[in-house]
C-alpha positions as CSV (number, residue, x, y, z in Angstrom):
1,M,35.2,-24.3,-12.3
2,P,35.0,-25.1,-8.5
3,D,31.8,-24.2,-6.8
4,P,32.4,-20.9,-4.9
5,S,29.5,-21.3,-2.6
6,P,30.0,-22.6,1.0
7,A,30.0,-26.4,1.3
8,R,28.3,-26.5,4.7
9,V,25.7,-24.0,5.8
10,L,24.5,-23.7,9.4
11,V,20.8,-22.7,9.5
12,V,19.7,-20.9,12.6
13,N,16.0,-20.5,13.4
14,A,15.4,-18.8,16.8
15,G,11.9,-18.7,18.2
16,S,10.6,-16.9,21.2
17,S,12.1,-19.5,23.5
18,S,13.4,-22.3,21.2
19,L,16.4,-22.6,18.9
20,K,16.5,-24.8,15.9
21,L,19.8,-25.6,14.3
22,A,20.8,-27.6,11.2
23,V,23.9,-27.9,9.0
24,L,23.1,-28.7,5.3
25,D,25.5,-29.7,2.6
26,R,25.3,-28.4,-1.0
27,G,22.9,-31.2,-2.0
28,G,20.5,-30.2,0.8
29,A,21.3,-33.2,3.0
30,V,21.1,-32.5,6.7
31,L,24.5,-33.3,8.2
32,A,23.4,-32.6,11.8
33,A,20.4,-31.0,13.5
34,R,19.0,-30.3,16.9
35,T,16.3,-28.3,18.6
36,V,16.7,-26.6,22.0
37,E,13.2,-26.1,23.4
38,R,14.3,-23.7,26.1
39,W,17.3,-21.8,24.9
40,S,19.3,-19.5,27.1
41,R,20.7,-16.9,24.8
42,D,24.2,-17.1,26.4
43,D,24.3,-20.9,26.1
44,L,26.5,-21.9,23.1
45,A,27.0,-25.5,24.1
46,P,24.3,-26.9,21.8
47,L,25.7,-25.0,18.9
48,R,29.3,-26.2,19.5
49,A,28.0,-29.8,19.8
50,L,26.2,-29.5,16.5
51,L,29.2,-28.1,14.7
52,D,31.4,-30.9,16.1
53,E,28.9,-33.5,14.8
54,A,28.7,-31.8,11.3
55,G,32.4,-31.0,11.0
56,G,31.9,-27.3,11.2
57,A,30.2,-24.7,9.0
58,D,31.4,-22.5,6.2
59,A,28.6,-20.0,6.4
60,V,25.5,-19.2,8.5
61,G,22.0,-18.4,7.6
62,H,19.6,-16.8,10.1
63,R,15.9,-16.7,9.8
64,V,14.7,-13.2,10.6
65,V,10.9,-12.7,10.5
66,H,10.9,-9.0,9.7
67,G,13.3,-7.0,7.5
68,G,11.2,-3.8,7.7
69,G,11.1,-1.5,4.7
70,R,14.9,-1.5,4.4
71,Y,15.8,-5.1,3.7
72,E,14.0,-6.6,0.7
73,A,16.6,-9.3,0.1
74,P,18.9,-11.5,2.2
75,V,21.9,-9.5,3.5
76,L,25.4,-10.3,4.7
77,V,25.5,-9.4,8.4
78,D,28.1,-6.9,9.4
79,D,28.1,-4.4,12.2
80,A,26.2,-1.9,10.2
81,A,23.6,-4.4,9.1
82,L,23.1,-5.6,12.7
83,A,22.6,-2.1,13.9
84,A,20.0,-1.5,11.2
85,L,18.3,-4.8,12.1
86,D,18.0,-3.6,15.7
87,E,15.7,-0.9,14.4
88,T,13.2,-3.6,13.1
89,V,12.5,-4.9,16.6
90,A,9.4,-2.7,17.1
91,L,7.9,-4.2,13.9
92,A,8.2,-7.8,15.3
93,P,8.7,-7.6,19.0
94,L,8.1,-11.3,19.6
95,H,10.2,-12.6,16.8
96,N,13.1,-10.4,15.9
97,P,14.7,-10.0,19.4
98,P,15.5,-13.7,19.7
99,A,16.7,-13.9,16.1
100,L,19.1,-11.0,16.6
101,A,20.3,-12.5,19.9
102,A,21.1,-15.7,18.0
103,V,22.9,-13.7,15.3
104,R,25.1,-12.2,18.0
105,A,25.7,-15.5,19.8
106,V,26.7,-17.3,16.6
107,R,29.0,-14.4,15.6
108,E,30.8,-14.9,19.0
109,A,31.1,-18.6,18.5
110,L,32.1,-18.4,14.8
111,P,34.1,-15.3,14.3
112,G,35.0,-14.7,10.7
113,V,32.4,-17.1,9.3
114,P,30.1,-15.2,7.0
115,A,26.5,-14.9,8.2
116,V,23.4,-14.0,6.2
117,A,20.1,-12.7,7.5
118,C,17.2,-14.2,5.5
119,F,13.9,-12.5,5.9
120,D,10.3,-13.9,5.9
121,T,9.1,-10.5,4.6
122,A,11.6,-10.3,1.6
123,F,9.7,-12.6,-0.7
124,H,6.8,-10.2,-0.6
125,A,8.8,-7.1,-1.4
126,T,7.8,-7.6,-5.0
127,L,4.1,-6.9,-4.3
128,P,2.9,-4.1,-6.6
129,A,1.9,-0.9,-4.9
130,A,-1.8,-1.6,-5.4
131,A,-1.4,-4.8,-3.4
132,A,0.9,-3.5,-0.7
133,T,-0.8,-0.2,0.0
134,Y,-3.4,0.4,2.7
135,A,-6.1,3.0,2.0
136,L,-4.9,5.3,4.8
137,P,-3.8,9.0,4.8
138,R,-0.5,9.2,3.0
139,G,1.1,11.2,5.8
140,L,0.2,8.4,8.3
141,T,1.5,5.7,6.0
142,E,4.8,7.5,5.3
143,R,5.4,8.5,8.9
144,Y,5.0,4.9,10.3
145,G,6.0,2.8,7.2
146,L,2.5,1.3,7.0
147,R,2.2,-1.3,4.2
148,R,1.4,-4.9,3.6
149,Y,4.7,-6.7,4.4
150,G,3.5,-10.3,4.3
151,F,5.1,-13.2,6.1
152,H,6.1,-16.9,5.7
153,G,8.1,-15.7,2.7
154,L,10.8,-18.4,3.1
155,S,8.2,-21.1,3.1
156,H,6.2,-19.6,0.2
157,A,9.3,-19.2,-1.9
158,Y,10.4,-22.8,-1.4
159,A,6.8,-24.2,-1.8
160,A,6.4,-22.4,-5.1
161,R,9.6,-23.6,-6.5
162,R,9.3,-27.2,-5.2
163,G,5.6,-27.4,-6.3
164,A,6.6,-26.4,-9.9
165,E,9.3,-29.1,-9.9
166,L,6.7,-31.7,-8.9
167,A,4.3,-30.4,-11.6
168,G,7.2,-30.7,-14.1
169,R,6.9,-27.1,-15.3
170,P,9.0,-23.9,-15.0
171,L,7.8,-21.8,-12.1
172,E,8.2,-18.7,-14.3
173,D,5.5,-20.0,-16.6
174,L,3.0,-20.7,-13.8
175,R,0.2,-18.8,-12.0
176,A,0.5,-20.3,-8.5
177,V,-1.2,-20.0,-5.1
178,T,0.9,-21.3,-2.2
179,C,-0.8,-22.1,1.1
180,H,1.3,-22.1,4.2
181,L,-1.2,-23.7,6.7
182,G,0.1,-24.2,10.2
183,A,-0.4,-22.5,13.6
184,G,0.1,-19.4,11.6
185,A,-1.4,-19.5,8.1
186,S,-1.1,-17.4,5.0
187,L,-1.4,-17.5,1.2
188,A,0.7,-16.0,-1.5
189,A,-0.2,-15.3,-5.1
190,V,2.9,-16.1,-7.2
191,R,3.1,-15.1,-10.9
192,G,6.3,-15.5,-12.9
193,G,8.0,-16.8,-9.7
194,R,7.3,-13.5,-7.8
195,S,4.9,-12.8,-5.0
196,V,2.2,-10.4,-6.3
197,D,-0.2,-10.6,-3.3
198,T,-0.5,-12.2,0.1
199,T,-3.0,-12.5,2.9
200,M,-0.9,-11.4,5.9
201,G,-0.3,-7.7,6.1
202,F,1.5,-5.2,8.4
203,T,1.4,-7.9,11.0
204,P,1.0,-11.7,11.0
205,L,-2.6,-11.3,12.4
206,E,-4.3,-10.3,9.1
207,G,-5.8,-12.8,6.7
208,L,-6.8,-16.4,7.3
209,V,-8.4,-18.0,10.3
210,M,-5.6,-19.6,12.2
211,V,-5.2,-21.9,15.2
212,T,-5.5,-19.2,17.9
213,R,-5.4,-16.0,15.8
214,S,-8.6,-14.4,14.4
215,G,-7.3,-13.4,11.0
216,T,-9.0,-10.5,9.4
217,V,-12.0,-9.0,11.3
218,D,-13.9,-5.7,10.9
219,P,-11.6,-2.9,12.3
220,G,-14.8,-1.0,13.1
221,M,-15.8,-3.8,15.4
222,L,-12.5,-3.6,17.2
223,L,-13.0,0.1,17.8
224,W,-16.5,-0.6,19.1
225,L,-15.2,-3.2,21.5
226,L,-12.5,-0.8,22.8
227,R,-15.3,1.6,23.8
228,Q,-17.0,-1.1,25.9
229,D,-16.5,-1.4,29.6
230,G,-13.9,-4.0,30.6
231,V,-12.2,-4.1,27.2
232,D,-8.7,-2.6,26.8
233,V,-5.9,-2.8,24.2
234,D,-3.9,-5.4,26.0
235,G,-6.9,-7.6,26.6
236,L,-8.0,-7.3,23.0
237,E,-4.6,-8.1,21.7
238,R,-4.5,-11.2,23.8
239,T,-7.9,-12.2,22.5
240,L,-7.1,-11.7,18.8
241,L,-3.7,-13.5,19.0
242,R,-4.2,-16.3,21.5
243,E,-7.9,-16.9,22.2
244,S,-9.5,-16.7,18.8
245,G,-9.3,-18.7,15.5
246,L,-10.1,-22.4,15.6
247,A,-9.5,-22.4,19.4
248,G,-12.0,-19.6,20.1
249,L,-14.7,-21.0,17.8
250,S,-14.4,-24.6,18.8
251,G,-13.5,-24.4,22.5
252,T,-10.7,-26.9,21.8
253,S,-6.9,-26.3,21.7
254,G,-7.3,-25.1,18.2
255,D,-5.2,-27.9,16.8
256,L,-7.1,-29.0,13.7
257,R,-6.9,-32.7,14.8
258,D,-8.7,-31.8,18.0
259,V,-11.3,-29.7,16.1
260,L,-12.0,-32.6,13.7
261,A,-12.2,-35.1,16.5
262,A,-14.7,-32.9,18.4
263,R,-16.7,-32.3,15.2
264,D,-16.9,-36.0,14.5
265,A,-18.1,-36.5,18.1
266,G,-21.0,-34.2,17.3
267,D,-19.8,-30.9,18.6
268,D,-21.6,-28.1,16.7
269,G,-19.0,-25.5,17.7
270,A,-16.2,-27.6,16.3
271,A,-18.1,-28.2,13.1
272,L,-18.7,-24.5,12.7
273,A,-15.0,-23.8,13.4
274,Y,-13.9,-26.1,10.6
275,D,-16.5,-24.7,8.2
276,V,-15.4,-21.1,8.9
277,F,-11.7,-22.1,8.5
278,V,-12.3,-23.7,5.1
279,H,-14.7,-21.0,3.9
280,R,-12.1,-18.3,4.6
281,L,-9.3,-20.4,3.1
282,A,-11.2,-20.9,-0.1
283,R,-12.3,-17.3,-0.3
284,E,-8.8,-16.0,0.1
285,A,-7.4,-18.6,-2.3
286,A,-9.8,-17.5,-5.0
287,A,-8.9,-13.9,-4.3
288,M,-5.2,-14.7,-4.8
289,T,-6.1,-15.9,-8.3
290,A,-7.4,-12.4,-9.2
291,A,-3.8,-11.2,-8.6
292,T,-2.2,-14.1,-10.6
293,G,-4.8,-13.9,-13.4
294,G,-5.7,-17.5,-13.1
295,L,-4.5,-20.7,-11.6
296,D,-2.1,-23.4,-12.8
297,L,-0.6,-24.6,-9.5
298,L,-2.0,-24.9,-6.0
299,V,0.5,-25.8,-3.3
300,L,-0.2,-26.8,0.3
301,T,2.5,-26.8,2.9
302,G,2.9,-26.4,6.7
303,G,1.5,-28.8,9.3
304,I,-2.1,-28.6,8.2
305,G,-1.3,-28.3,4.5
306,E,0.9,-31.4,4.6
307,H,-1.1,-33.6,6.9
308,S,-4.8,-32.8,6.5
309,A,-6.3,-34.7,3.6
310,P,-9.8,-33.3,4.5
311,V,-8.6,-29.7,4.2
312,R,-6.9,-30.4,0.8
313,R,-10.1,-32.1,-0.5
314,D,-12.5,-29.5,0.7
315,L,-10.4,-26.6,-0.5
316,A,-10.1,-28.1,-4.0
317,A,-13.8,-28.8,-4.1
318,R,-14.5,-25.1,-3.4
319,L,-12.1,-24.1,-6.1
320,A,-13.5,-26.5,-8.7
321,H,-14.7,-23.6,-10.8
322,L,-11.0,-22.6,-11.2
323,G,-10.1,-26.1,-12.3
324,A,-8.8,-27.5,-9.0
325,A,-9.4,-31.1,-8.1
326,V,-7.8,-33.9,-6.0
327,D,-7.6,-37.6,-6.7
328,D,-9.0,-39.0,-3.5
329,A,-6.7,-42.0,-3.4
330,A,-3.6,-39.9,-4.0
331,N,-4.7,-37.2,-1.5
332,D,-5.4,-39.8,1.2
333,A,-2.1,-41.5,0.6
334,A,0.1,-38.3,0.3
335,H,3.1,-38.4,2.5
336,G,5.9,-36.0,1.9
337,D,6.1,-34.2,-1.5
338,A,3.4,-35.3,-3.9
339,V,1.1,-34.3,-6.6
340,V,-2.5,-35.1,-5.6
341,S,-4.5,-33.8,-8.5
342,P,-5.8,-36.2,-11.2
343,D,-3.7,-36.8,-14.3
344,G,-4.5,-34.2,-17.0
345,S,-6.0,-31.8,-14.5
346,P,-5.7,-28.1,-15.6
347,V,-4.5,-27.2,-12.1
348,A,-1.7,-29.2,-10.5
349,V,-2.4,-29.6,-6.8
350,A,0.8,-30.4,-4.9
351,V,1.7,-31.2,-1.3
352,V,5.1,-29.9,-0.3
353,T,7.0,-30.5,3.0
354,A,7.9,-27.2,4.6
355,R,11.6,-26.7,4.3
356,E,12.6,-23.2,5.2
357,D,16.0,-24.5,6.0
358,L,16.6,-25.4,2.3
359,E,15.4,-22.0,1.2
360,I,17.7,-20.2,3.8
361,A,20.7,-22.4,2.7
362,R,20.0,-21.5,-1.0
363,Q,19.9,-17.8,-0.2
364,V,23.1,-18.0,1.9
365,R,25.0,-19.7,-0.9
366,E,23.9,-17.1,-3.5
367,V,24.8,-14.1,-1.2
368,V,28.2,-15.6,-0.2
369,A,29.1,-16.7,-3.7
370,A,28.3,-13.2,-5.0
371,G,30.8,-11.8,-2.5
């Protein structure tokens, strides 16, 4: 039987100002790719050049950060779906508008080519109600759709599947914690291949300490701050999103490499920043195991997860009571996908290169093949 799935999938990842494009074949090979750092939303020249290089595309996959409460799986984009997606803009005002602009631009350039919206929130749609529900009045929750949505789902889904492959075990049999550690950072508890808990919530601000984001802080403290002279909502939002995290604690850029360099030079603020980061990471990782019922697989991905041997070592050391450990030589030498735990370890610790493009292409092929 011939494969009904599209041979070449164009993956579109639109950021607030940048546009990442790639065309992947059925085997996952990248036929062509490019990044436009400052994308004008009516400029289709980079897209056309990419398609000429790749020999065209048979389907398109768009990364869309937020699917709201309506979309819990990838969806074929038609006029009705696009209109519904416009209603999600208020939930992700920084991320969804450029994504939807890219959807419209690519539809104009490739009329008749099927397009699929793939959501970062969709992987976490399987959270049980106990994990997804905030302890707020029911009327407020229902009126505004308040729940733990979770993010980085495309990365978590790929990391869990690829980590299981590296460990040589079926994902459905594993209790896994996946760690997406980059400028934004979150964890997912994966049991039976499904997300059952995660650290981000209604917004991507909740959870871990991040590069410039605070992660979870006491909401009562925020209310207290808003009652102080000189503190307003806009200023507090800026502080929590752009001036906190590793940057705010250390006084550096927040890039972990800068934090470690300052710490190694004797900077106490940078040392504290790293300690807070790892403490919160380990605490939340251990909490994820309460949702999975134990730990068989620990996966690290994203810029920090892939490239920081100290973070992997220190996290595993703090999770030793759960059976996690790294082999120092393997951990220090890890480049690309690798298992860094000792042979025979009860917990497989894997490093996985973040490949949301592969996850998007996989979802596109499933949706298009299903008709």
